[in-house]
N, C-alpha and C positions, 0 to 999 in steps of 0.2 A: 445871421444862423442863430441858433444858443447850439455850443458846441455841448453843453450840457445832454441833449437830446443824443448827443451822435456818440457821447463819451463815458456814459452815465458813473463813469468809475469818478469824474475831473469835482462830482459829490461831498465824496465818501470822507478829502480830504484837509487838511486841518481842522479835525475833532465835525465832520461835517458844514462844515459852515465853509466849503466849498476852492476853489484852485480856480487861476484860467489856465485856457489852454495854452500860450506863450510859458506859464511855469511849469504845468504839466508833462509839455515834453523836452520840456529845462527837466527834470525830475529822474520822468521814465525815459525817457529815451538814447539812442547811445551814439555817437558819429562814422559805425563803420552802417548803422539804418542813413543814417541821416545824406552820406557818400554815395548811393546807393538808389536811393529816392530821389538823389536830384538827377541820375538820368530817367528815370520816367518820370520826373514836371516840367525839366528844360530838358528835352532828347533830344540827339542830334538829329538832321534830315542833312542829307549826299545829293545828287544829281547827277545822276545813274539813263542815259539814250534816250536823254530827254525826262528825262521820270527825274520826279521827285519821293525820295526812299523813307524810310528807318533807318539809319546808319548800323550795318552789320544785318541784310537782308540779306537772302538766298539766293545766286544767280540762279539754279538749280526751277527754286522753285519762282521765281520770273517768268524763265523763259515754257514750266507750265500755265502754267494761271495768263503766256501770253497771247498759248497756243490756244488754250481752251475759249482767250473772248474773240481769237479771228480777227486781232489789230485797234480792235476801241482797245483803249489804254485808260481813259473814268476807271472801268471796272477790272483792271491788271491793280489800277493804282491802291483804288482803293481793297480791296481784299491785302496787296500785299504788308498797304501800312493799317488794318485794325491791331488793334489792340483790348481785349478784354478784360475788365476793370477788375475783378478775379481774381486774374493770371496777378494779379499784381502780386500778393502774394498766395496761392495757390498752394504751400504744402502745411499741413495741419492748423491752418488759420482758423478759428469758430467762433468767433463774429463778426462775420459777413455775414451784411446786411442787409435790405434794398436799404434804405436811406444813404446809409455810406456808402456804396453802392453811387449810386446815382448823385448822391452829392461828391464823392470823390468824379464821376464821369464830365459835370460840369466845370471845376472845376480844370479839369484836365480840357476839357473841349476851347479855355478861356485862351488858355496859354498855347496850345496848337495854333491860334488863331493870331495870339499877337509873335508868337516866334514861325512863325512859317511868312508870318509880311514885315518881320524884318526883318530875317534872309536868305529872302527870294522877294526883292518888293518889283518887281514888277511880274509879280507873275500871282493869280488870283486862283486861291483854295477855294473848297467846301469841305466844310471839320463839318462829322457831322457826330454826335451821341449819341446813342439806337435805345431812348428809352419810355419802352414802349408797355412797359405796364404786367412783363412778365413774373410767371412768377419764380424760372428758369438764372440765379443768379448770372449762369456766367452768356447768356442772350444780351447783357447788359457788355456793351461796346463801342469807341472812339476807333475814326477813322480818316481821314483826310486827301484830297484826291484830286490835280488843277482841274477847273472849272472852263481852261484858256487853252486851243495848242501853245 
């Protein structure tokens, strides 16, 4: 992965000599964002009534999806756990591109797979990143669900 393609600004640093990704983050980021992104990139999962869900889920939403799916747990878990990649930076973000969404979705898929396997070693999950070449960047989302009861 050439991060210069995802972050062209890095090429402009050092009088056009460029800068590496970690140095760029160190120069342009801040600790408040780092703390916030930690929740996105190492999410908290909880068990609830046999479900594995992202922490902070809405019980009303869960009950609504249960009634719509007539007792089928997988689609309920899938919809409850979905995250639109574009929603990571929802407001006033003008640098959203398909390439960035696809990159972040792939990274999040790997993170979810590792974290779920580590946190719930006796359970099996499918982690899905929807990458269907849609023109609408809100269509790109990640989710997970248990594959065995």
